[in-house]
PAZAPA-4460 file (N, C-alpha, C; in steps of 0.05 Angstrom, whole numbers, plus 32768, in hexadecimal, padded with zeros to 4 digits):
% residues 84
    n_x    n_y    n_z   ca_x   ca_y   ca_z    c_x    c_y    c_z   seq   type   mol
   8F7B   9395   7EBE   8F7C   9393   7EA0   8F63   9384   7E97     1      M     A
   8F5A   938C   7E80   8F43   937F   7E73   8F4D   9372   7E59     2      S     A
   8F3C   9364   7E4C   8F44   9357   7E33   8F30   9360   7E1C     3      H     A
   8F3B   9363   7E04   8F2B   9369   7DED   8F19   9351   7DE7     4      C     A
   8EFF   9354   7DE4   8EEE   933D   7DDF   8EF3   932F   7DC4     5      P     A
   8EFF   933D   7DB1   8F03   9330   7D97   8F1E   9322   7D95     6      F     A
   8F34   9330   7D9C   8F4E   9324   7D98   8F5B   931B   7DB2     7      C     A
   8F4F   9321   7DC9   8F58   9318   7DE3   8F72   9325   7DED     8      K     A
   8F7A   933C   7DE0   8F91   934A   7DEA   8F8B   9358   7E04     9      K     A
   8F9F   935D   7E15   8F9A   936C   7E2D   8F98   9389   7E26    10      K     A
   8F84   9396   7E32   8F7F   93B3   7E2D   8F78   93C0   7E47    11      I     A
   8F79   93DB   7E47   8F72   93EA   7E5F   8F55   93E6   7E67    12      A     A
   8F4F   93E8   7E80   8F33   93E5   7E8A   8F20   93F9   7E7D    13      M     A
   8F2A   9411   7E76   8F19   9426   7E6C   8F11   9421   7E4F    14      S     A
   8F1E   940E   7E41   8F17   9408   7E25   8F07   93EE   7E23    15      K     A
   8EF6   93ED   7E0F   8EE7   93D5   7E0A   8EF4   93C3   7DF5    16      A     A
   8F02   93CF   7DE2   8F10   93C0   7DCC   8F2B   93CC   7DC9    17      F     A
   8F3E   93BC   7DBE   8F59   93C6   7DBA   8F5B   93D8   7DA2    18      C     A
   8F4A   93D5   7D8E   8F4B   93E5   7D76   8F2F   93E7   7D69    19      S     A
   8F2D   93F9   7D56   8F14   93FC   7D48   8F0D   93E4   7D37    20      R     A
   8F22   93D8   7D2B   8F1D   93C0   7D1B   8F14   93A8   7D2C    21      S     A
   8F1F   93A5   7D44   8F15   9390   7D56   8EF7   9394   7D5D    22      C     A
   8EF0   93AD   7D62   8ED4   93B3   7D68   8EC2   93AC   7D51    23      K     A
   8ECA   93B5   7D38   8EB9   93AF   7D21   8EB8   9391   7D1C    24      E     A
   8ECE   9383   7D1E   8ECE   9366   7D1A   8EBD   9357   7D2E    25      N     A
   8EBF   9360   7D47   8EAF   9353   7D5D   8E91   9355   7D57    26      Y     A
   8E88   936D   7D50   8E6B   9371   7D4C   8E62   9364   7D32    27      F     A
   8E73   9363   7D1E   8E6B   9355   7D06   8E6A   9337   7D0B    28      Q     A
   8E7C   932C   7D1B   8E7C   9310   7D21   8E63   9308   7D31    29      L     A
   8E5A   931A   7D42   8E41   9315   7D51   8E29   9315   7D3E    30      I     A
   8E2A   9327   7D2A   8E13   932A   7D17   8E11   9312   7D04    31      A     A
   8E26   9303   7D00   8E26   92ED   7CED   8E14   92D6   7CF8    32      I     A
   8E00   92CF   7CE9   8DEE   92B9   7CF0   8DEF   92A5   7CD9    33      Q     A
   8DF7   928C   7CE0   8DF9   9278   7CCC   8DE4   9263   7CD2    34      V     A
   8DD0   925F   7CC0   8DBB   924B   7CC6   8DC6   922E   7CC5    35      P     A
   8DBB   921E   7CD6   8DC4   9202   7CD8   8DC0   91F3   7CBE    36      K     A
   8DAA   91F7   7CAF   8DA8   91E9   7C95   8DBF   91F0   7C82    37      P     A
   8DC9   9209   7C83   8DE0   9210   7C72   8DF9   9201   7C7B    38      F     A
   8DFD   91FF   7C95   8E14   91F0   7C9F   8E12   91D3   7C97    39      L     A
   8DFB   91C7   7C9A   8DF7   91AB   7C92   8DFD   91A7   7C74    40      K     A
   8DF3   91BA   7C64   8DF7   91B7   7C47   8E14   91B8   7C40    41      R     A
   8E23   91CB   7C4C   8E3F   91CE   7C44   8E51   91B8   7C4F    42      I     A
   8E4A   91AD   7C66   8E5B   9198   7C72   8E53   917C   7C6B    43      F     A
   8E3A   9177   7C63   8E31   915C   7C5C   8E31   9158   7C3E    44      V     A
   8E27   916B   7C2F   8E23   9167   7C13   8E38   9173   7C01    45      F     A
   8E4A   9183   7C0B   8E5E   9190   7BFB   8E7A   9186   7C01    46      C     A
   8E8C   9184   7BED   8EA8   917F   7BF2   8EB5   9199   7BF9    47      D     A
   8ED0   9198   7BFE   8EDE   91B0   7C08   8EDC   91C8   7BF5    48      F     A
   8EE0   91C3   7BDB   8EE0   91D8   7BC8   8EC4   91E5   7BC5    49      E     A
   8EAF   91D4   7BC5   8E94   91DE   7BC3   8E8D   91EE   7BDD    50      Q     A
   8E97   91E4   7BF4   8E92   91F2   7C0D   8E9E   920E   7C0D    51      R     A
   8EB6   9211   7C02   8EC3   922B   7C01   8EB3   923E   7BEF    52      E     A
   8EA9   9234   7BD9   8E99   9245   7BC6   8E7F   924D   7BD4    53      V     A
   8E72   923A   7BE1   8E59   9241   7BEF   8E5D   9256   7C05    54      E     A
   8E72   9253   7C14   8E78   9266   7C29   8E7E   9282   7C1D    55      I     A
   8E8D   9283   7C08   8E92   929D   7BFB   8E79   92A9   7BF1    56      E     A
   8E67   929A   7BE4   8E4D   92A4   7BDB   8E3C   92AE   7BF2    57      N     A
   8E3C   929F   7C08   8E2D   92A7   7C1F   8E37   92C1   7C2B    58      F     A
   8E51   92C4   7C2C   8E5D   92DD   7C36   8E56   92F5   7C24    59      A     A
   8E58   92F1   7C0A   8E51   9306   7BF7   8E34   930E   7BF9    60      D     A
   8E23   92F9   7BFB   8E06   92FE   7BFC   8DFE   930F   7C14    61      R     A
   8E0B   930A   7C2B   8E04   9319   7C43   8E16   9330   7C4A    62      H     A
   8E2B   9334   7C3A   8E3D   934B   7C3F   8E4F   9347   7C57    63      G     A
   8E56   932F   7C5D   8E68   9329   7C74   8E84   9324   7C6B    64      W     A
   8E97   9329   7C7C   8EB3   9324   7C76   8EB7   9306   7C76    65      R     A
   8EC6   92FC   7C62   8ECA   92DF   7C5E   8ED9   92D2   7C75    66      L     A
   8EEE   92DF   7C7F   8EFD   92D3   7C95   8EEC   92D0   7CAF    67      D     A
   8EDC   92E4   7CB5   8ECB   92E3   7CCC   8EB6   92CD   7CC9    68      L     A
   8EAA   92CB   7CB1   8E96   92B6   7CAC   8EA2   929B   7CAE    69      L     A
   8EBA   9297   7CA4   8EC7   927C   7CA6   8ECD   9275   7CC3    70      K     A
   8ED5   9289   7CD3   8EDA   9283   7CEF   8EC0   927B   7CFD    71      N     A
   8EAA   928A   7CF7   8E90   9284   7D03   8E87   9268   7CFA    72      K     A
   8E8A   9261   7CE1   8E82   9247   7CD7   8E92   9231   7CE4    73      I     A
   8EAC   9235   7CE8   8EBD   9221   7CF5   8EB3   921D   7D12    74      D     A
   8EAD   9232   7D20   8EA3   9230   7D3C   8E89   9220   7D3C    75      E     A
   8E76   9228   7D2A   8E5C   921A   7D2A   8E5E   91FD   7D21    76      L     A
   8E71   91F7   7D0F   8E74   91DB   7D06   8E7D   91C9   7D1D    77      A     A
   8E8E   91D3   7D2E   8E97   91C4   7D45   8E80   91C1   7D59    78      V     A
   8E72   91D7   7D5D   8E5B   91D8   7D70   8E45   91C5   7D68    79      E     A
   8E3F   91C2   7D4E   8E2A   91B1   7D44   8E34   9195   7D3C    80      H     A
   8E4D   9190   7D40   8E58   9175   7D3B   8E5E   916E   7D1F    81      G     A
   8E61   9182   7D0D   8E68   917B   7CF2   8E86   9176   7CEF    82      F     A
   8E97   9183   7CFF   8EB4   917D   7D00   8EBC   917C   7D1D    83      T     A
   8ED4   9171   7D21   8EDD   916F   7D3D   8EF5   9180   7D42    84      S     A
***
């Protein structure tokens, strides 16, 4: 058995992803690039409400799904030490 790279479900060895949506989400998540100055700005200079607005604007500007962008920002924030 193999695992879906996006949702980690068990799938057959002959398949790469468990569904089309997992495949699309996986490749969009890889494509999302968040610059470190943007992370610093939203975590150092913005409160929670301003941070949410900035993230929504960033997602709209680049055409990315908001939930995937928030997941990516959460991962990067821990990686760069902005949150624990």
